[in-house]
C-alpha positions as MATLAB code, in Angstrom:
seq = 'MLDHSMSLRRFLTACRSVSRSGAMAIVVCVLMAAAALAAALFVAPAPLQAQGAGGSMRAHMGVASCAGSTCHGHSVGDGTPVRQDELLRWQEESSPTGAHSRAYRAIQEARGQAIIRRMGLDGAGVGRECLGCHTTTGAQKVADGVDCEACHGNAGGWLSTHYTVGASHQRNVSQGMTDLVNPRVRAQVCLDCHLSGDGPGQFVAHRIMAAGHPRVSFELDLFSTLQQHHNEDADYAARKGGKTDSMRMWAVGQAEAVKRSMELFSEPGKANDGIFPEFTFYDCHSCHRRIYDGEQASVSVLPNPGRPIHAGMPPFNDENMIMLLAAAKVVAPDIAATFDARSKAFHRAMGEGRSQSVAAAQALRQTADALSARFAGTPFSKAQTFAIMDAIASNAISDRFTDYEGSVQSVMAIDTLLNGLVNQGMVSTGAANGLRVQINQAYSAVREPNSYQPLAFRRALGGAIGSIRSLR';
ca = [
      -0.023    0.073   -0.103;
       1.345    3.408   -0.868;
       1.847    5.425    2.427;
       0.024    8.644    1.402;
      -0.658    9.381    4.878;
       3.029   10.539    5.436;
       2.767   13.783    3.581;
      -0.663   13.999    4.951;
       0.513   13.965    8.507;
       2.837   16.688    7.753;
       0.195   18.835    6.046;
      -2.112   18.229    8.969;
       0.600   19.206   11.473;
       0.896   22.736    9.501;
      -2.801   22.786    9.697;
      -3.084   22.592   13.416;
      -0.465   25.523   13.880;
      -2.408   27.664   11.547;
      -5.583   26.855   13.076;
      -4.628   28.108   16.616;
      -3.569   31.491   14.900;
      -7.219   31.861   13.864;
      -7.436   30.841   10.414;
     -10.888   29.270    9.592;
     -10.442   28.049    6.042;
      -8.347   24.960    6.673;
      -9.912   21.681    5.073;
      -8.291   18.560    6.211;
      -7.774   19.738    9.773;
     -11.165   18.291   10.871;
     -10.130   14.888   11.390;
      -6.743   15.545   13.205;
      -6.951   19.017   14.780;
     -10.290   18.438   16.234;
     -10.141   14.652   16.744;
     -13.651   14.566   15.211;
     -14.395   17.976   16.914;
     -15.679   17.371   15.057;
     -32.147   13.694    3.797;
     -34.204   16.035    5.025;
     -35.362   18.297    2.234;
     -37.747   21.366    2.613;
     -40.383   19.238    0.459;
     -40.944   15.706    1.521;
     -38.116   15.522    4.131;
     -36.288   12.202    4.461;
     -34.434   11.214    7.714;
     -30.734   11.671    7.682;
     -29.648    8.289    8.986;
     -27.345    5.509    7.508;
     -28.854    2.393    6.108;
     -28.477   -0.290    8.485;
     -29.837    1.865   11.232;
     -32.162   -0.890   12.538;
     -29.322   -1.522   15.224;
     -30.428    1.816   16.979;
     -33.329   -0.073   18.340;
     -31.318   -2.477   19.938;
     -28.781   -2.067   22.898;
     -25.559   -0.250   23.174;
     -23.186   -2.668   24.735;
     -19.948   -0.332   25.098;
     -16.350   -0.510   24.569;
     -15.595   -3.055   27.333;
     -17.958   -5.718   25.387;
     -15.430   -5.735   22.719;
     -12.215   -5.579   24.651;
     -11.735   -9.262   25.553;
      -8.135  -10.371   25.066;
      -9.452  -13.028   22.553;
     -11.675  -10.726   20.821;
     -10.212   -7.089   19.883;
      -8.255   -6.194   23.010;
      -5.213   -8.332   22.395;
      -1.886   -6.265   22.574;
      -0.337   -7.503   19.204;
      -2.261   -7.553   15.880;
      -1.567  -11.137   15.014;
      -4.836  -12.527   15.250;
      -6.971  -14.440   12.585;
      -9.242  -13.456   11.010;
      -9.009  -10.284   12.400;
      -5.925   -8.433   13.765;
      -7.549   -8.435   17.624;
      -5.618   -5.283   18.413;
      -8.327   -3.136   17.293;
      -9.034   -1.602   20.767;
      -5.437   -0.646   21.014;
      -5.354    1.280   17.803;
      -8.700    2.953   18.832;
      -6.966    4.237   21.668;
      -3.665    5.002   19.976;
      -2.307    8.311   21.320;
       0.137    9.370   18.604;
      -1.792    8.229   15.790;
      -4.803    9.482   13.640;
      -6.417    6.049   14.396;
      -6.934    7.192   17.894;
      -8.741   10.300   16.943;
     -12.407    8.957   17.747;
     -11.455    7.772   21.165;
     -10.098   11.297   21.955;
     -13.160   13.092   20.788;
     -14.807   13.743   24.218;
     -11.203   14.667   25.850;
     -11.253   17.334   23.123;
     -13.998   19.096   24.795;
     -12.191   19.210   27.942;
      -8.701   20.448   26.739;
      -7.891   24.128   26.295;
      -9.085   24.643   22.901;
     -12.446   22.969   23.606;
     -12.935   24.972   26.963;
     -11.944   28.144   25.073;
     -14.805   27.447   22.412;
     -17.149   26.646   25.303;
     -16.531   30.011   26.997;
     -16.705   32.113   23.713;
     -20.066   30.436   22.971;
     -21.284   30.942   26.674;
     -22.448   27.228   26.951;
     -23.320   25.680   30.312;
     -23.412   22.148   30.964;
     -26.650   21.711   29.093;
     -25.420   24.005   26.152;
     -22.343   21.513   25.681;
     -24.605   18.436   25.464;
     -26.946   20.180   23.027;
     -24.126   21.576   20.699;
     -21.234   19.170   21.273;
     -21.966   15.657   22.354;
     -23.647   14.552   19.251;
     -20.242   14.265   17.808;
     -17.993   14.055   20.351;
     -19.542   11.037   22.233;
     -22.007    8.367   20.964;
     -25.570    8.384   21.271;
     -26.942    5.537   23.770;
     -23.297    5.260   25.317;
     -23.212    5.101   29.250;
     -19.679    6.243   29.319;
     -19.233    9.455   27.535;
     -15.463    9.659   28.196;
     -15.335    6.886   25.536;
     -15.696    9.457   23.015;
     -16.711    8.028   19.424;
     -16.789    4.330   20.312;
     -17.056    1.095   18.257;
     -20.753    1.157   17.990;
     -20.719    4.836   16.676;
     -19.642    3.510   13.509;
     -20.499   -0.438   13.522;
     -23.900   -0.022   14.999;
     -25.331   -0.847   18.483;
     -24.082   -4.335   19.278;
     -27.061   -5.806   21.342;
     -28.299   -7.784   18.213;
     -25.145   -9.178   16.868;
     -22.467   -9.062   19.565;
     -22.793  -12.761   20.654;
     -23.033  -14.358   17.330;
     -20.776  -12.312   15.093;
     -17.965  -14.541   15.811;
     -19.520  -17.899   15.988;
     -19.332  -20.882   13.455;
     -21.249  -19.920   10.529;
     -21.213  -16.155   10.973;
     -20.777  -13.805    8.002;
     -20.907  -10.258    7.280;
     -24.383  -10.484    5.658;
     -25.864  -12.216    8.854;
     -24.153   -9.686   11.007;
     -25.895   -6.766    8.985;
     -29.164   -8.415    9.084;
     -28.892   -8.465   12.917;
     -28.194   -4.985   13.114;
     -24.422   -4.267   12.361;
     -23.947   -1.332   10.133;
     -22.771   -2.283    6.551;
     -19.655   -0.244    6.470;
     -18.533   -2.175    3.393;
     -21.200   -0.311    1.616;
     -19.618    2.893    0.468;
     -23.081    4.840    0.458;
     -23.862    3.426    4.033;
     -20.239    4.400    5.153;
     -20.468    7.997    3.913;
     -23.802    8.609    5.743;
     -22.139    7.478    8.991;
     -19.312    9.560    8.608;
     -20.993   12.610    7.393;
     -22.997   12.998   10.486;
     -20.103   14.517   12.092;
     -17.457   15.078    9.376;
     -19.790   17.459    7.462;
     -22.818   18.043    9.679;
     -26.181   15.741   10.415;
     -29.597   16.080   11.393;
     -29.334   14.588   14.926;
     -28.795   16.410   17.879;
     -25.461   18.359   18.417;
     -24.587   17.281   14.806;
     -24.676   20.702   12.881;
     -21.558   22.636   12.770;
     -23.033   26.176   12.485;
     -20.529   29.071   11.586;
     -20.876   30.536   15.100;
     -19.054   27.450   16.474;
     -16.502   27.790   13.901;
     -16.260   31.644   14.841;
     -15.589   30.444   18.489;
     -12.683   28.506   17.193;
     -13.844   25.188   15.921;
     -12.098   23.915   12.699;
     -14.178   24.241    9.657;
     -15.667   21.073    8.382;
     -14.716   19.200    5.268;
     -15.188   15.649    3.934;
     -13.356   13.030    1.732;
     -14.516    9.672    2.676;
     -11.653    7.365    1.325;
      -8.963    9.435    2.957;
     -10.756    9.711    6.555;
     -11.338    5.854    6.100;
      -7.715    5.282    5.623;
      -6.659    7.417    8.485;
      -9.118    5.479   10.735;
      -8.395    1.864    9.545;
      -7.850   -0.493   12.029;
      -7.970   -3.867    9.972;
      -5.686   -5.531    7.379;
      -7.152   -5.936    3.814;
      -5.864   -9.405    3.430;
      -7.100  -12.425    1.320;
      -9.185  -13.143    4.561;
     -10.869   -9.854    4.537;
     -11.608   -9.905    0.765;
     -13.307  -13.405    1.309;
     -15.376  -12.202    4.236;
     -16.360   -8.799    2.900;
     -16.818   -9.714   -0.713;
     -13.684   -8.034   -1.964;
     -10.979   -5.492   -0.908;
     -12.086   -1.797   -0.717;
     -12.025    0.215   -4.139;
     -10.839    3.278   -2.946;
     -11.570    5.137   -6.288;
     -15.288    4.219   -5.761;
     -15.182    4.908   -1.914;
     -13.999    8.479   -2.936;
     -16.387    9.074   -5.778;
     -19.315    7.879   -3.694;
     -18.138   10.181   -0.820;
     -18.213   13.090   -3.054;
     -21.644   12.246   -4.300;
     -23.212   11.845   -0.684;
     -21.262   14.844    0.578;
     -23.325   16.938   -2.203;
     -26.463   15.326   -1.040;
     -25.927   15.847    2.410;
     -25.071   19.558    2.080;
     -28.286   19.991   -0.237;
     -30.429   18.175    2.277;
     -29.245   20.387    5.301;
     -29.374   23.600    3.258;
     -32.913   22.841    2.289;
     -34.066   22.606    5.954;
     -35.564   26.035    7.118;
     -34.102   25.909   10.564;
     -30.563   25.268    9.289;
     -30.244   27.876    6.264;
     -30.490   30.742    8.633;
     -29.311   32.018   11.764;
     -31.608   34.882   12.801;
     -31.830   37.324    9.992;
     -28.587   36.122    8.465;
     -27.859   33.181    6.176;
     -26.066   30.231    7.866;
     -22.545   30.963    6.625;
     -21.349   27.361    7.476;
     -22.612   26.483    3.873;
     -20.514   29.117    2.265;
     -17.024   29.157    1.015;
     -14.954   30.378    3.756;
     -12.127   31.912    1.605;
     -14.503   33.885   -0.521;
     -15.004   36.267    2.651;
     -11.822   35.704    4.696;
      -9.443   37.639    2.621;
      -7.474   40.725    3.321;
      -9.488   43.899    2.304;
      -7.785   46.736    0.457;
     -10.006   49.873    0.579;
      -8.282   52.767   -1.371;
      -7.809   54.365   -4.778;
      -5.147   51.678   -5.599;
      -7.373   48.675   -4.650;
      -7.589   45.997   -7.264;
     -10.082   43.067   -7.184;
      -8.431   40.025   -6.342;
     -11.452   37.604   -7.226;
     -11.145   35.360  -10.177;
     -14.183   34.581  -12.442;
     -15.447   31.234  -11.971;
     -17.230   29.302  -14.663;
     -19.061   27.085  -12.146;
     -20.585   29.859  -10.230;
     -22.647   32.023  -12.217;
     -23.271   34.756   -9.435;
     -22.601   38.294   -9.431;
     -19.563   39.947   -7.684;
     -19.546   40.315   -4.003;
     -22.099   37.644   -3.344;
     -20.655   34.923   -0.993;
     -20.864   31.525   -3.058;
     -22.004   28.132   -1.744;
     -18.914   25.936   -0.717;
     -18.966   23.781   -3.889;
     -15.688   21.765   -3.195;
     -17.652   18.518   -3.545;
     -19.395   19.617   -6.400;
     -16.370   20.248   -8.297;
     -14.978   16.914   -7.528;
     -18.175   15.130   -8.286;
     -18.259   16.682  -11.770;
     -14.819   15.512  -12.655;
     -15.865   11.791  -11.626;
     -19.191   12.160  -13.641;
     -17.497   13.349  -16.677;
     -15.750   10.043  -16.696;
     -17.927    7.310  -15.069;
     -21.405    8.723  -15.860;
     -21.065   11.214  -19.059;
     -24.989   10.428  -19.468;
     -25.556   12.328  -16.135;
     -22.574   14.755  -15.909;
     -24.298   17.338  -18.044;
     -27.183   17.324  -16.123;
     -25.357   17.600  -12.962;
     -23.117   20.395  -14.168;
     -26.360   22.350  -15.325;
     -28.089   21.848  -12.001;
     -25.084   22.705   -9.752;
     -24.910   26.188  -11.852;
     -28.561   26.699  -11.305;
     -28.447   26.235   -7.704;
     -25.658   28.865   -7.426;
     -27.729   31.142   -9.576;
     -30.745   30.482   -7.623;
     -28.901   31.690   -4.440;
     -28.924   35.111   -5.728;
     -32.767   34.825   -6.519;
     -34.609   33.857   -3.334;
     -34.936   31.102   -0.693;
     -37.845   29.331   -2.491;
     -35.888   29.253   -5.759;
     -32.641   28.025   -3.997;
     -34.489   25.156   -2.256;
     -36.025   23.912   -5.425;
     -32.608   24.083   -7.191;
     -30.960   22.298   -4.207;
     -33.774   19.656   -4.410;
     -33.075   18.918   -8.286;
     -29.098   18.955   -7.572;
     -29.607   16.365   -4.565;
     -31.502   14.167   -7.065;
     -28.724   14.297   -9.496;
     -25.952   13.637   -6.954;
     -27.998   10.467   -5.604;
     -28.181    9.171   -9.154;
     -24.294    9.499   -9.410;
     -23.669    8.002   -5.948;
     -25.877    4.931   -7.121;
     -23.977    4.609  -10.353;
     -20.548    4.873   -8.709;
     -21.540    2.386   -6.071;
     -22.166   -0.228   -8.709;
     -18.970    0.684  -10.847;
     -15.754   -1.011  -10.519;
     -13.438    1.766  -11.358;
     -10.612    0.899  -13.918;
      -7.280    1.916  -14.081;
      -8.136    3.991  -17.447;
     -11.072    5.729  -15.710;
      -9.057    6.482  -12.565;
      -6.259    8.337  -14.778;
      -9.042    9.959  -16.677;
     -10.664   11.270  -13.535;
      -7.430   12.858  -12.641;
      -6.858   14.335  -16.119;
     -10.330   15.950  -15.539;
      -9.377   17.346  -12.390;
      -6.541   19.138  -14.113;
      -8.411   20.155  -17.135;
      -9.667   23.636  -17.947;
     -13.141   22.616  -17.523;
     -12.548   21.826  -13.884;
      -9.409   23.653  -12.737;
     -10.675   26.942  -13.872;
     -13.249   26.486  -10.803;
     -10.366   26.327   -8.088;
     -10.647   30.060   -7.532;
     -11.009   29.450   -3.676;
      -9.020   27.444   -1.234;
     -11.531   24.586   -0.182;
     -11.923   23.106   -3.683;
      -8.234   23.109   -4.231;
      -7.483   21.049   -1.093;
     -10.188   18.714   -2.110;
      -8.465   18.275   -5.694;
      -5.131   17.544   -3.749;
      -6.488   14.970   -1.609;
      -8.262   13.500   -4.724;
      -5.172   12.978   -6.676;
      -3.431   11.404   -3.513;
      -6.363    9.195   -2.854;
      -6.714    8.218   -6.469;
      -3.240    7.225   -6.963;
      -3.185    5.330   -3.664;
      -6.275    3.424   -5.023;
      -4.456    2.304   -8.132;
      -1.712    0.978   -5.819;
      -4.111   -1.025   -3.650;
      -5.567   -2.440   -6.494;
      -2.413   -3.650   -8.085;
      -2.766   -1.369  -11.146;
       0.288    0.705  -10.139;
       3.415   -0.448   -8.340;
       4.295    1.079   -4.927;
       7.747    1.894   -5.952;
       6.410    3.908   -9.199;
       3.915    5.777   -7.145;
       6.180    6.681   -4.308;
       8.606    8.127   -7.099;
       5.920   10.712   -7.545;
       5.737   11.766   -3.987;
       7.921   15.061   -4.582;
       5.330   16.188   -7.203;
       2.532   15.423   -4.857;
       4.064   16.972   -1.901;
       4.454   20.342   -4.095;
       0.738   20.275   -4.751;
       0.111   19.899   -1.038;
       2.549   22.859   -0.452;
       0.463   24.974   -2.633;
      -2.346   24.893   -0.203;
      -0.459   24.553    2.975;
      -1.346   27.943    4.068;
      -4.709   29.477    3.425;
      -4.017   32.997    3.863;
      -1.185   32.869    1.253;
      -3.124   30.821   -1.181;
      -2.841   31.811   -4.806;
      -5.239   30.185   -7.231;
      -2.975   30.369  -10.514;
       0.071   29.331   -8.757;
      -1.925   26.265   -7.209;
      -3.197   25.256  -10.683;
       0.286   25.013  -12.031;
       1.185   22.827   -9.054;
      -1.673   20.568   -9.469;
      -1.093   20.258  -13.170;
       2.555   19.398  -12.576;
       1.490   16.677  -10.192;
      -0.812   15.140  -12.580;
       1.368   15.539  -15.445;
       3.927   13.447  -13.845;
       1.231   11.017  -12.784;
       0.352   10.350  -16.379;
       3.752    8.690  -16.795;
       2.251    5.695  -15.027;
      -0.385    4.888  -17.547;
];
């Protein structure tokens, strides 16, 4: 496996230092800097919950129920068919894999306490605003943070049988285990906290970020890789029906993120904060810039063909829309044109009125759902993956990298897609690692949001993808 987490860890370290200085436009910091500090439409609302949520009606058993030395609490990862040291990895202090276990602690640490003071929260307020993502619903021990069952589902229905003779993944799912092998299900589970959800304390409003919370962003395969606690060996493939297709996971994650943002935006109670729009939906960097007010002032904004809006209007954060269009152009060209037209119509409707923007959001959500379904049933080929990376660097897509958020998504995308090619045996590890310098240069171009330069970034991105083309 290509260790694309190495450069990411360096990038995330830089993100953390910038976050403390007050920058709010850092994309990937959500998972590490916050330790997890992180579809209902206006008409005919649908609940925002993962498939397989039938387990929510069964008992939450707690971390201790998984911690036996012959189960997941072994001190060495040498078990079969699973590692058996999953608990140790979940608790790892120095690794991204331990971020979920540290989620509740983040509230009690200096940064969390500062956010609480700035927001003026009492104990009930912390429960209302924070615990939906920093703890697990139904857990008796909040100090466990985001525990096993937060992702795998309440275990009362399957705990005693998931390891017995004749057990299978399909049977476990039928008994209430969440089907995280299904990329659409996994995305919905992760989105609740890593973008925002409809549950209590799962909506990361702009005022929370103004108090010091990192802004939220989502990339399913990258976040899954940073949290992975299993080996994808032959046994895993036999039990789960194959190894993870990282390219598919990435593409489905982009589609589900667009769906979720449209669902949340369409809810009347979430689109506004008092008389103001809820700014959490907008592109941070479009407002958080230096202001030059004088005779020699020059407009720094670049025209963005994906956002047909007038100058001075804050744009909706379209980072996932940009990536989704790149994937759609390759894998679902019959849907891509509709998605492109509807995303532009949504941006345009934002300048017309609430009813128009909700109607456009509903249409865009439907198209994103169709793309998610198409991607979920598509085994991504080597040729398709290279074509997606080409699309990201093409003028049709890269001209939309006028602000910071979408640019970081594109760097994560090329890293994730290249890693997926390695995992599928389509590109050798040595060949991919030989391109690490170029990929790191692309990361460097988005390391500091306050000095982000769109044209310089496009050159760095084009250079990285140009080098990757040599692997065809």
